[in-house]
C-alpha positions as semicolon CSV with decimal commas, in nm:
position;residue;x (nm);y (nm);z (nm)
1;M;-0,004;-0,012;0,003
2;P;0,168;0,339;-0,110
3;M;0,172;0,612;0,128
4;P;-0,080;0,878;0,073
5;W;0,160;1,113;-0,113
6;E;0,267;0,828;-0,365
7;Q;0,038;0,710;-0,637
8;V;0,197;0,374;-0,667
9;R;0,455;0,173;-0,472
10;D;0,615;-0,144;-0,599
11;V;0,740;-0,361;-0,310
12;R;0,876;-0,711;-0,275
13;V;0,608;-0,967;-0,144
14;L;0,603;-1,329;-0,025
15;Y;0,304;-1,527;-0,110
16;H;0,171;-1,832;0,066
17;I;0,162;-2,160;-0,152
18;T;-0,223;-2,161;-0,139
19;G;-0,254;-1,802;-0,225
20;A;-0,441;-1,743;0,118
21;I;-0,206;-1,456;0,243
22;T;0,053;-1,230;0,132
23;F;0,327;-1,054;0,342
24;V;0,487;-0,740;0,226
25;N;0,861;-0,827;0,253
26;E;0,978;-0,452;0,316
27;I;0,963;-0,219;0,595
28;P;0,939;0,158;0,507
29;L;1,233;0,340;0,675
30;V;1,268;0,709;0,707
31;V;1,417;0,955;0,949
32;E;1,194;1,076;1,226
33;P;1,167;1,451;1,138
34;I;1,098;1,356;0,772
35;Y;0,827;1,118;0,877
36;L;0,654;1,381;1,094
37;A;0,673;1,633;0,828
38;Q;0,529;1,418;0,547
39;W;0,242;1,285;0,770
40;G;0,191;1,661;0,918
41;T;0,129;1,765;0,534
42;M;-0,097;1,469;0,497
43;W;-0,299;1,567;0,800
44;I;-0,343;1,912;0,656
45;M;-0,447;1,801;0,329
46;M;-0,692;1,553;0,458
47;R;-0,851;1,816;0,680
48;R;-0,901;2,037;0,380
49;E;-1,052;1,761;0,180
50;K;-1,292;1,675;0,458
51;R;-1,369;2,056;0,485
52;D;-1,441;2,095;0,109
53;R;-1,640;1,780;0,050
54;K;-2,015;1,819;0,092
55;H;-2,098;1,458;0,157
56;F;-1,806;1,317;0,340
57;K;-1,889;0,949;0,450
58;R;-1,722;0,771;0,713
59;M;-1,608;0,418;0,656
60;R;-1,756;0,142;0,874
61;F;-1,544;-0,132;1,006
62;P;-1,523;-0,416;0,942
63;P;-1,596;-0,358;0,593
64;F;-1,654;-0,721;0,493
65;D;-1,894;-0,970;0,642
66;D;-1,747;-1,302;0,777
67;E;-1,932;-1,504;0,519
68;E;-1,834;-1,294;0,222
69;P;-1,575;-1,444;0,022
70;P;-1,229;-1,247;-0,025
71;L;-1,196;-1,019;-0,324
72;D;-1,015;-1,168;-0,628
73;Y;-0,718;-0,921;-0,726
74;A;-0,750;-0,993;-1,105
75;D;-1,129;-0,946;-1,110
76;N;-1,169;-0,652;-0,905
77;L;-0,843;-0,444;-0,871
78;L;-0,608;-0,505;-1,142
79;D;-0,813;-0,286;-1,410
80;V;-0,865;0,003;-1,146
81;D;-0,649;0,309;-1,196
82;P;-0,483;0,410;-0,886
83;L;-0,604;0,746;-0,712
84;E;-0,408;1,048;-0,757
85;A;-0,127;1,125;-0,488
86;I;-0,227;1,376;-0,222
87;Q;0,050;1,616;-0,218
88;L;0,070;1,978;-0,065
89;E;0,188;2,244;-0,324
90;L;0,526;2,345;-0,230
91;D;0,649;2,684;-0,318
92;P;1,006;2,663;-0,486
93;E;1,141;2,976;-0,305
94;E;0,960;2,927;0,036
95;D;1,009;2,572;0,048
96;S;1,357;2,539;-0,124
97;A;1,514;2,334;0,159
98;V;1,268;2,061;0,101
99;H;1,117;2,106;-0,238
100;T;1,329;1,866;-0,445
101;W;1,309;1,570;-0,227
102;F;1,014;1,567;0,021
103;Y;0,792;1,345;-0,155
104;D;1,052;1,085;-0,265
105;H;1,015;0,725;-0,200
106;K;1,339;0,740;0,024
107;P;1,427;1,085;0,058
108;L;1,783;1,200;0,116
109;V;1,936;0,848;0,092
110;K;2,208;0,930;-0,141
111;T;2,340;1,249;0,030
112;K;2,574;1,304;0,313
113;L;2,279;1,386;0,548
114;I;2,165;1,033;0,590
115;N;2,415;0,744;0,627
116;G;2,254;0,528;0,364
117;P;1,942;0,313;0,319
118;S;1,941;0,186;0,667
119;Y;1,852;0,557;0,797
120;R;2,017;0,492;1,144
121;R;2,208;0,817;1,159
122;S;2,103;1,162;1,018
123;K;2,241;1,511;1,010
124;L;1,938;1,723;0,918
125;L;1,972;2,097;0,960
126;L;1,678;2,313;0,864
127;L;1,691;2,685;0,929
128;V;1,350;2,830;0,992
């Protein structure tokens, strides 16, 4: 499942031999300040969407009944186009510090600010 600011994400998966269950074989890693900023912008955008939409309907859980058969991916989901990604419009001048990498899948992974794809250490300095 992609993050709200991504339209599509390809991940490694592990399928059970019967097809009864699928495991995503990746863990999304990110530095905490980037994580908080990305989800903070999503919170703002979702509040705007809820405010602007006239007939906002909450989803009821559980969405499926126990006796209902599981959905078949090929029949129900394969031909559906993914929804548009939710992204806050960043100003190139005002948001110049984050404008180029903010919505990347692995932000800053190939820079000196992050130690690599493990995201164990970071040196993020952002002057406000």
